[in-house]
N, C-alpha and C positions, 0 to 999 in steps of 0.2 A: 310866105310859103316856101319859096326857093331857098331862103336861108335855113329854114328848119330842115329841109331835105338834104342840104349840104352838110348840116351839122350831124344828122343821123347817119349819112353815108360815111362821114369822117369818123364818127364814133364806132361804126361797124368795122371800118378798116383798122382802127387802133385795136379793137378787141380781137380781130382775126390775127393781127401781127403778134399780139401778146400770147394768144393761144398757140400759134405756130411756134413761137420762140420757146414757150413752156414745154411743148412736146419735144423740141430739139434738145433742150437742156435736160429734160427728164430722162430721155433715153440714153444719155451718155454719162456713164459713171466715171469717176476719176480713175478707178482701177482698170478701166478698159484701155488706157493709153500705155502702150508698150515702151517702157523706159527703164533704165538700170535702177534697181532699188525698189521698183514698183511690183505689185503682184502681176504675174503673167496672165494676160487675157486668155480665158478658157476657150477652147474650140472643140467641136465634134466633127470628125471627118471620117470618111470610109477608107479602109485599107484596100489592097488589091483583090481581096476575096469578098469585099462588100460588107465586112464587119465594121461597125462604128467604133472608133477609138476616141476617147475623151482625154484631153491633155491632163486635166487635174488627176485623173486616175493613174496616169503614168508617172508624173513627177512625185507623187506621194509614195510610190513604191521604190524609188531610186535615189541614190546619193546625188546624182547629177543627170539632168536631161538636156540633150541638145536638140533643138528644133532647127533643122536645116531646110531653108526654102531653096528649091532648085528646079531646073528644067533640063530635059534631054538635049535641047537645042543650044544650051549654054556651054561654050568651051571651058570657061573656068570651073563650072560645075563638074564637067566630065573629068577634068584634071584632079579635082578634089575628091571625087568618089572613092578611088582606091585608098586614099588617106583615111577616110571615114571607115572603110571596110577593115583595114588593118587595125585602126584604133578600137573599133567595136570588138573585134576578136580578142584583143589584148585587155580591154578594160571592162567589158560587160560583167565579169565576175566580181568586180570591185564596185558595182552599183551604177554603171553608166548605161543610159538608154539613149538611143538616137531615133528621133522621128524625122524621117525625110519627107518633107511636105512638097509634093510636086505641084507647082503653080505655073500659071500662064502657059499651059501646055495645049497643043492642038493635035494630039495623036489619040488613037483608040486605046482602050484598056488593054487589048491584046498586044499592041505595039509597046506599051509601057511595061507590061509583064515580061516581054521578051528582052527589053533593054535591061531591066532589073536583074533578070536571070543571068544575062551575059556579063553584067558588071559584078555579079556575086554579092549583091546587096542583101545582107541577112537581117538587117534591122527593119522595123516597120516602115512601109512606104504608104503615105497618105495622099489622097487626091483632093486638091483644093479647087474643084471644078468651078465653083461659084466665086472664087477668090475671097472667101470670107475670112480665112485665117490671115492671108497676105494683107488684107485691108486692116484687120485688127492690129497687126504688127507693123503696119505702115511700111511694108516692104517696097522699096523703090528699085531694087536691083537684086538679081540672083547671081551668085549665092549670097544668102544672108543667114547667119547662124546665131541663135539665141541660146544662152546658157542659163538654165533654170535650176534652182536648188530644191530640196525636198519639201520646202515650205511654200513653193510656188513663187518665190522672188526671182526676178531677173537679175542675174549676176553680171551679164555682159551681152552686148549685141555687137556682132562683128559683120561688117559688110565686105564681101570679097572672098576670094578663095583662101583657105587655110592649108598650110603644109602640115605634114605629120608632126614635125618638130614643134610648130606653133601649137597645135592641138594638144600634144603631150605636155608641154609646159603649162598650158591652161588647166588641163586635167589634174596634174600634180598639185596645183594650187587649190583647186576646188574640191577634189576628192579627199575625204578624211582618211 
């Protein structure tokens, strides 16, 4: 009897492991991994007015979409913001959209709105309160910028602050 009980317990354990493994594998599609050449993982985040913005709706309407993960407490992010503001003003008519995804932040909505207004950030600011987008894009440091074409393919992932000249060079290459 004890051998039969051990056998059943072992069999149940194997079944549970296989079921658990199946759920883990089934929930992760290959296209959810953010890497150059792969489809950009979609996300839905609220902007500062509470409206939901979906990534795939944005990149389909533009020649190039930059998703910039940033935070107000990040010195390199703060240095980079004026570069993005200048770039956006000069290139949005040519099909550039910038989604500034605020991640890993511990400030109120009002504080974030004040920061954005002071920085004259005219592009959409999205709040990644639950770190869903940062997780999908495997963001390990801010700033991180992802370049996405109109078909939703990731052209480049850049970790670190970008200068205006670096951004301009990349845009001239990616914009038709």
